[in-house]
C-alpha positions as CSV (number, residue, x, y, z in Angstrom):
1,M,95.8,83.3,-85.0
2,A,94.1,85.1,-87.8
3,K,90.5,85.9,-87.4
4,L,88.3,83.5,-89.4
5,Q,85.9,84.9,-91.9
6,G,82.8,84.0,-93.9
7,F,82.2,80.3,-94.5
8,E,85.4,79.3,-92.7
9,F,84.1,81.0,-89.6
10,W,80.7,79.4,-89.9
11,S,82.1,75.9,-90.6
12,R,85.0,75.8,-88.2
13,T,84.1,78.1,-85.3
14,L,80.3,77.6,-85.3
15,G,80.6,73.9,-86.4
16,G,78.3,74.5,-89.4
17,A,75.4,75.1,-86.9
18,R,71.9,74.6,-88.3
19,H,69.9,74.4,-85.1
20,V,70.1,77.9,-83.7
21,V,68.4,79.4,-80.7
22,A,67.7,83.0,-81.6
23,P,68.2,85.9,-79.2
24,M,65.1,86.6,-77.1
25,V,64.8,89.2,-74.4
26,D,64.1,87.8,-71.0
27,Q,64.4,84.3,-72.5
28,S,67.9,83.6,-73.7
29,E,69.8,83.7,-70.4
30,L,72.4,81.1,-69.5
31,A,70.0,78.6,-68.0
32,W,67.8,78.5,-71.1
33,R,70.8,78.2,-73.4
34,L,72.1,75.2,-71.5
35,L,68.7,73.6,-71.5
36,S,68.4,74.3,-75.3
37,R,71.8,72.8,-76.0
38,R,70.8,69.6,-74.2
39,H,68.0,69.2,-76.7
40,G,70.1,69.8,-79.8
41,A,70.8,73.5,-80.1
42,Q,74.2,73.9,-81.9
43,L,74.5,77.7,-81.6
44,C,73.0,80.1,-79.0
45,Y,72.7,83.9,-78.7
46,T,72.6,86.0,-75.6
47,P,69.6,88.2,-75.2
48,M,70.0,91.6,-76.8
49,L,72.3,93.7,-74.6
50,H,72.4,97.5,-74.5
51,A,75.9,98.5,-75.5
52,Q,76.0,101.8,-73.6
53,V,74.8,100.2,-70.4
54,F,77.2,97.3,-70.9
55,V,80.1,99.7,-71.0
56,R,79.2,101.8,-68.0
57,D,77.7,99.2,-65.6
58,A,79.8,96.4,-64.2
59,N,76.8,94.7,-62.6
60,Y,75.1,94.6,-65.9
61,R,78.1,92.9,-67.4
62,K,78.3,90.4,-64.5
63,E,74.6,89.5,-64.6
64,N,74.4,89.1,-68.4
65,L,77.8,87.6,-69.4
66,Y,80.4,87.4,-66.6
67,C,78.2,85.5,-64.1
68,E,80.1,82.1,-64.5
69,V,82.7,80.5,-66.7
70,C,80.7,77.9,-68.6
71,P,82.7,76.0,-71.3
72,E,79.6,74.1,-72.4
73,D,77.9,77.3,-73.4
74,R,79.8,77.5,-76.7
75,P,79.6,78.4,-79.5
76,L,78.0,81.6,-78.3
77,I,77.2,84.9,-80.0
78,V,76.7,88.1,-77.9
79,Q,74.2,90.5,-79.4
80,F,74.2,94.2,-78.8
81,C,72.0,97.1,-79.8
82,A,73.9,100.3,-80.4
83,N,73.9,103.5,-82.5
84,D,77.4,104.8,-81.9
85,P,80.5,103.2,-83.5
86,E,82.8,103.9,-80.5
87,V,80.3,102.7,-77.9
88,F,79.6,99.5,-79.9
89,V,83.3,98.7,-80.2
90,Q,83.9,99.4,-76.5
91,A,81.1,97.0,-75.5
92,A,82.3,94.4,-77.9
93,L,85.9,94.6,-76.6
94,L,84.6,93.9,-73.1
95,A,82.6,90.9,-74.3
96,Q,84.8,89.3,-77.0
97,D,86.7,87.0,-74.6
98,H,83.5,85.4,-73.5
99,C,82.0,84.5,-76.9
100,D,82.7,83.5,-80.5
101,A,81.3,86.5,-82.3
102,I,79.6,89.9,-81.7
103,D,76.2,90.5,-83.3
104,L,74.7,93.9,-84.1
105,N,71.0,93.9,-83.8
106,L,69.5,95.7,-86.7
107,G,66.2,93.9,-86.6
108,C,64.4,95.0,-83.4
109,P,61.1,96.6,-84.4
110,Q,59.7,97.5,-80.9
111,M,58.8,101.0,-79.8
112,I,61.6,100.9,-77.2
113,A,64.0,100.5,-80.2
114,K,62.4,103.5,-81.9
115,R,62.8,105.7,-78.8
116,G,66.4,104.5,-78.3
117,H,67.2,104.8,-82.0
118,Y,68.6,101.4,-82.6
119,G,67.5,98.0,-84.1
120,A,65.5,98.1,-87.3
121,F,65.2,101.9,-87.0
122,L,68.8,102.3,-88.2
123,Q,68.2,100.4,-91.4
124,E,68.0,103.7,-93.5
125,E,71.3,105.0,-92.0
126,W,73.7,103.1,-94.2
127,D,76.7,105.4,-93.6
128,L,76.4,105.0,-89.8
129,L,76.1,101.2,-90.1
130,Q,79.1,101.0,-92.4
131,R,81.2,102.9,-89.9
132,M,80.0,100.7,-87.0
133,I,80.7,97.4,-88.8
134,L,84.0,98.5,-90.3
135,L,85.4,99.8,-87.0
136,A,84.3,96.6,-85.1
137,H,85.8,94.4,-87.9
138,E,89.1,96.2,-87.5
139,K,89.3,96.3,-83.7
140,L,87.8,93.0,-82.6
141,S,89.5,89.6,-82.4
142,V,86.2,87.8,-83.1
143,P,84.0,88.2,-86.2
144,V,81.1,90.7,-86.4
145,T,77.7,89.5,-87.5
146,C,74.4,91.2,-88.1
147,K,70.7,90.6,-87.8
148,I,68.5,92.5,-90.2
149,R,64.9,92.9,-91.2
150,V,64.0,93.3,-94.9
151,F,62.8,96.3,-96.9
152,P,59.5,95.9,-98.9
153,E,61.7,95.9,-102.1
154,I,63.7,92.8,-102.6
155,E,66.4,94.7,-104.6
156,K,66.9,97.2,-101.8
157,T,67.2,94.4,-99.3
158,V,69.9,92.7,-101.4
159,R,71.9,96.0,-101.6
160,Y,71.5,96.4,-97.9
161,A,73.0,93.0,-97.2
162,Q,75.8,93.6,-99.7
163,M,76.6,96.9,-98.0
164,L,76.9,95.2,-94.6
165,E,79.1,92.4,-96.1
166,K,81.5,94.9,-97.6
167,A,81.8,96.7,-94.3
168,G,82.9,93.5,-92.6
169,C,79.8,91.5,-91.6
170,Q,80.8,87.8,-91.6
171,L,77.4,86.2,-91.1
172,L,74.0,87.6,-91.7
173,T,70.7,86.6,-90.0
174,V,67.8,87.6,-92.2
175,H,64.4,88.0,-90.6
176,G,62.1,88.0,-93.6
177,R,59.7,90.7,-92.2
178,T,59.7,94.5,-92.5
179,K,60.0,96.6,-89.3
180,E,56.3,97.4,-89.6
181,Q,55.5,93.6,-89.3
182,R,55.4,93.1,-85.6
183,G,53.0,92.0,-82.8
184,P,49.6,90.9,-84.0
185,L,50.4,92.2,-87.5
186,S,53.5,90.1,-87.9
187,G,52.1,88.1,-90.8
188,A,54.2,85.5,-92.6
189,A,57.9,86.0,-93.3
190,S,59.0,86.5,-96.9
191,W,61.1,83.6,-98.1
192,E,61.6,85.4,-101.4
193,H,63.6,88.1,-99.7
194,I,65.6,85.5,-97.8
195,K,66.2,83.5,-101.0
196,A,67.4,86.6,-102.9
197,V,70.0,87.5,-100.2
198,R,71.0,83.8,-100.0
199,R,71.7,83.7,-103.7
200,Q,74.4,86.4,-103.6
201,P,77.6,84.5,-104.4
202,A,79.9,86.4,-102.0
203,Q,77.4,86.7,-99.1
204,P,78.1,84.5,-96.0
205,R,75.4,81.8,-95.5
206,P,72.5,83.4,-93.6
207,V,71.3,81.9,-90.4
208,R,67.8,81.8,-91.7
209,R,64.8,82.3,-89.4
210,P,62.1,79.9,-90.6
211,E,58.4,80.7,-90.6
212,P,56.9,79.5,-88.5
213,C,59.6,79.0,-86.0
214,C,59.5,77.8,-82.4
215,V,62.5,79.8,-81.1
216,G,62.8,82.9,-83.4
217,A,60.9,86.1,-83.5
218,G,57.4,85.8,-84.9
219,G,56.7,82.4,-83.3
220,R,56.5,80.9,-79.9
221,V,56.4,77.5,-78.3
222,P,52.9,76.9,-76.9
223,G,52.4,75.2,-73.6
224,P,55.2,74.2,-71.3
225,R,58.5,75.0,-72.9
226,A,60.6,73.4,-70.2
227,P,58.6,70.9,-68.0
228,A,61.5,70.4,-65.6
229,P,64.4,72.8,-66.2
230,L,65.5,72.6,-62.5
231,P,69.2,71.5,-62.9
232,A,69.8,74.1,-65.6
233,V,68.0,76.8,-63.7
234,L,69.6,76.3,-60.3
235,R,73.1,75.7,-61.4
236,P,73.8,79.1,-63.0
237,G,71.6,81.0,-60.6
238,P,69.8,83.4,-63.0
239,P,67.6,86.2,-61.9
240,L,63.9,85.4,-61.3
241,Q,62.8,87.3,-64.3
242,A,64.9,85.1,-66.5
243,V,63.0,82.0,-65.2
244,A,59.4,83.1,-65.0
245,P,58.7,83.4,-68.8
246,H,59.3,79.7,-69.4
247,V,56.5,78.5,-67.1
248,H,53.1,77.3,-68.3
249,Q,50.4,80.0,-68.5
250,Q,48.0,78.2,-66.2
251,L,50.6,78.4,-63.4
252,R,51.3,82.1,-63.9
253,E,49.2,83.2,-60.9
254,E,51.1,80.9,-58.6
255,L,54.3,82.1,-60.1
256,A,53.4,85.7,-59.4
257,K,53.5,85.0,-55.7
258,V,56.9,83.3,-55.8
259,K,59.9,85.2,-54.5
260,T,62.7,82.5,-54.6
261,L,64.2,80.0,-57.0
262,E,63.0,77.2,-54.7
263,G,59.4,78.5,-55.2
264,I,59.9,78.4,-58.9
265,A,61.2,74.9,-58.6
266,A,58.0,73.8,-56.9
267,V,55.9,75.4,-59.6
268,S,58.0,73.7,-62.2
269,W,57.6,70.3,-60.5
270,E,53.8,70.9,-60.5
271,L,54.0,71.6,-64.2
272,K,55.8,68.3,-64.9
273,L,53.1,66.4,-62.9
274,R,50.3,68.1,-64.8
275,C,51.9,67.3,-68.2
276,Q,52.4,63.7,-67.2
277,E,48.8,63.4,-66.1
278,E,47.6,64.9,-69.4
279,M,49.8,62.6,-71.5
280,A,48.4,59.6,-69.7
281,R,44.8,60.8,-70.0
282,Q,44.9,61.9,-73.6
283,Q,47.0,59.0,-75.1
284,G,45.6,58.1,-78.5
285,E,43.4,61.1,-78.7
286,K,43.7,64.2,-81.0
287,P,44.3,67.7,-79.5
288,A,41.2,69.7,-79.1
289,S,42.9,72.9,-80.1
290,D,43.9,74.1,-83.6
291,L,47.5,72.9,-83.0
292,P,48.6,69.8,-84.8
293,F,50.1,68.3,-81.6
294,F,49.4,68.5,-77.9
295,H,50.7,71.6,-76.1
296,W,53.6,69.7,-74.4
297,I,55.2,69.0,-77.7
298,C,57.4,71.7,-79.2
299,Q,55.8,72.7,-82.5
300,P,55.5,75.7,-84.9
301,Y,52.9,78.2,-84.0
302,V,51.8,81.2,-86.1
303,R,50.5,84.2,-84.1
304,P,46.9,85.0,-85.3
305,G,46.4,88.5,-86.7
306,P,43.6,91.0,-85.8
307,R,40.1,89.8,-86.4
308,E,38.7,90.3,-89.9
309,G,36.6,93.4,-90.3
310,S,37.3,94.8,-86.9
311,R,37.5,98.5,-86.5
312,N,41.1,98.2,-85.5
313,A,42.2,95.7,-88.1
314,G,44.6,98.1,-89.7
315,A,45.9,99.7,-86.5
316,C,49.4,99.0,-85.3
317,S,48.6,100.1,-81.8
318,K,48.7,97.3,-79.2
319,R,46.6,99.3,-76.9
320,A,43.9,99.8,-79.6
321,L,43.8,96.0,-80.1
322,E,43.6,95.4,-76.3
323,E,40.7,97.8,-76.0
324,E,38.8,96.0,-78.8
325,E,39.4,92.6,-77.1
326,G,38.0,94.0,-73.8
327,S,41.1,94.9,-71.9
328,T,39.0,95.8,-68.8
329,E,38.5,92.1,-68.2
330,V,41.8,90.8,-69.3
331,L,44.5,92.5,-67.2
332,S,48.2,92.7,-68.0
333,K,50.7,90.6,-66.1
334,N,51.8,93.5,-64.0
335,K,48.2,94.4,-63.1
336,Q,47.5,90.7,-62.2
337,K,50.4,90.7,-59.8
338,K,49.2,93.9,-58.2
339,Q,45.8,92.5,-57.8
340,L,47.2,89.3,-56.2
341,R,49.0,91.5,-53.6
342,N,45.9,93.6,-53.1
343,P,42.6,91.8,-54.0
344,H,40.6,95.0,-53.5
345,K,42.6,96.9,-56.0
346,T,40.6,98.0,-59.1
347,F,41.8,99.2,-62.5
348,D,38.4,100.5,-63.7
349,P,39.1,104.1,-64.9
350,S,35.6,105.2,-64.0
351,L,36.3,104.5,-60.4
352,K,39.5,106.5,-60.2
353,P,39.2,109.7,-58.1
354,K,38.8,112.9,-60.1
355,Y,41.2,115.8,-59.3
356,A,40.5,119.5,-59.7
357,K,43.2,121.1,-62.0
358,C,45.6,123.9,-61.2
359,D,44.4,127.2,-62.6
360,Q,47.8,127.8,-64.2
361,C,49.5,124.5,-65.4
362,G,46.7,121.9,-65.4
363,N,48.3,119.6,-62.9
364,P,46.1,118.4,-59.9
365,K,45.7,121.3,-57.5
366,G,46.0,121.2,-53.7
367,N,42.7,120.5,-52.0
368,R,43.3,123.3,-49.4
369,C,45.4,125.6,-51.5
370,V,44.3,129.3,-51.0
371,F,45.3,130.1,-54.6
372,N,43.7,127.0,-56.2
373,L,47.1,126.0,-57.6
374,C,49.4,122.9,-57.6
375,R,52.3,123.0,-55.1
376,G,54.8,124.2,-57.7
377,C,52.7,127.1,-58.9
378,C,51.6,128.0,-55.4
379,K,55.2,128.2,-54.2
380,K,56.1,130.7,-56.9
381,R,53.1,132.9,-56.2
382,A,53.4,132.8,-52.5
383,F,57.0,133.8,-52.7
384,K,56.3,136.6,-55.1
385,E,53.5,138.0,-53.0
386,T,55.1,137.1,-49.6
387,A,52.0,135.2,-48.7
388,D,51.1,132.1,-46.7
389,C,49.4,128.9,-48.0
390,P,48.8,126.6,-45.0
391,G,47.4,123.9,-47.4
392,H,50.9,123.5,-49.0
393,G,52.8,124.3,-45.8
394,L,54.2,127.5,-47.3
395,L,54.7,130.3,-44.7
396,F,56.6,133.1,-46.4
397,K,54.6,135.9,-44.7
398,T,54.8,134.3,-41.3
399,K,58.5,133.8,-41.6
400,L,59.0,137.4,-42.7
401,E,57.1,138.7,-39.8
402,K,59.1,136.7,-37.3
403,S,62.4,137.8,-38.9
404,L,61.4,141.4,-38.8
405,A,60.3,141.1,-35.2
406,C,63.7,139.7,-34.3
407,K,65.6,142.5,-36.0
408,G,63.9,145.2,-33.9
409,P,61.2,147.8,-34.1
410,Q,63.1,149.9,-36.6
411,L,62.0,147.6,-39.4
412,G,58.3,147.7,-40.1
413,L,56.0,145.9,-42.5
414,Q,54.8,149.0,-44.2
415,E,56.8,150.3,-47.1
416,P,58.3,153.8,-46.4
417,Q,56.3,156.5,-48.3
418,Q,59.3,158.6,-49.4
419,A,61.4,155.6,-50.6
420,G,61.6,155.2,-54.3
421,P,61.7,151.8,-56.1
422,G,65.5,151.6,-55.8
423,A,66.0,153.6,-52.5
424,P,67.8,151.8,-49.8
425,G,65.7,150.5,-47.0
426,G,62.8,149.9,-49.3
427,F,60.3,147.0,-48.7
428,S,61.8,144.8,-51.5
429,E,65.2,144.8,-49.8
430,V,63.6,144.1,-46.4
431,V,61.8,141.1,-47.8
432,G,64.9,139.8,-49.6
433,S,67.0,140.3,-46.5
434,A,64.5,138.6,-44.2
435,L,63.9,135.6,-46.5
436,A,67.6,135.2,-47.0
């Protein structure tokens, strides 16, 4: 059967899907996709998968795609990040029998994407992207799609979309933000950019990412996203990290102590009871927060930006914003978990022990090092000088003396007076022989 393309692919294979659950890392695993489909989702994506890891790691493939045959989890698009045409195609070939299309993520703006050189940080490398899409379009039995972010210039964004289409992209997801618009500085998406791409006559219909949006990047669902997802959670058996992000923030501390799916089920049941109590208590009232509806109702939410006039208002650094907000009082999730395991643990930098530095490299030195060095520098010096450092457990001199004692009285520790630098029997040869 010939591979469907463009509108035919969208209308026949994807069923003309309009309610789409966008790919979200640590969110879009199988259990969440099944739950979303029960509530009207017509098309789902997997989380972004790393193409290179997918190719080399069978366990990674099993955990993220091969875990269970699930006919109701269709239509499904598998999303990869990649920066090498061959690797991208190899990963896609391993995944194509389990999905309806392969998506190349060209929209991730996070620092991990910058370090790995993928996502939105490939959007200036048009020759590379052409080769990746063209090769995948030729080799795969399923269509290739792309997710992109926009350029500041609308005209360049349109040319970018046209380039991907000509290379073989059959459906385009347009996130109407630039790669610099992320985190607290996301701002509003540009519908003008999306509209300009949409108006191109030959361009496949974009799966548009609305602003605000409750499932796409740049928006979130406040409050409990899944009051009682137990059947969906327990049936596919996802890893714990795939379940935890969907639980109400007020129950996060209890969730941090949970080690099994049964424990998460108990937390989820508690969440359901709390929501039911709040619904009964607040019936007829208006929400006290700025949200138009109560938190248990799925609704648009726009992430607030940095405070006006703050000294870090123009900074893109998440750490700078955390420092302004008083990050010493509000700990990260990982630090909260560590503190739950050890209530006496402190993260106050002023209380951390101070270490003296190595005289050579600046790393912490050994407290009892005779040379005032770190272990690495001490080892080099002790070997060079045939010396001992009890503080680091380095006993070059002692071992040499024992070796010489075993070889007999004819070998002494003193260098022969008549022997030249290269004369046989010199001290350097004795040391080398003994240490060997």
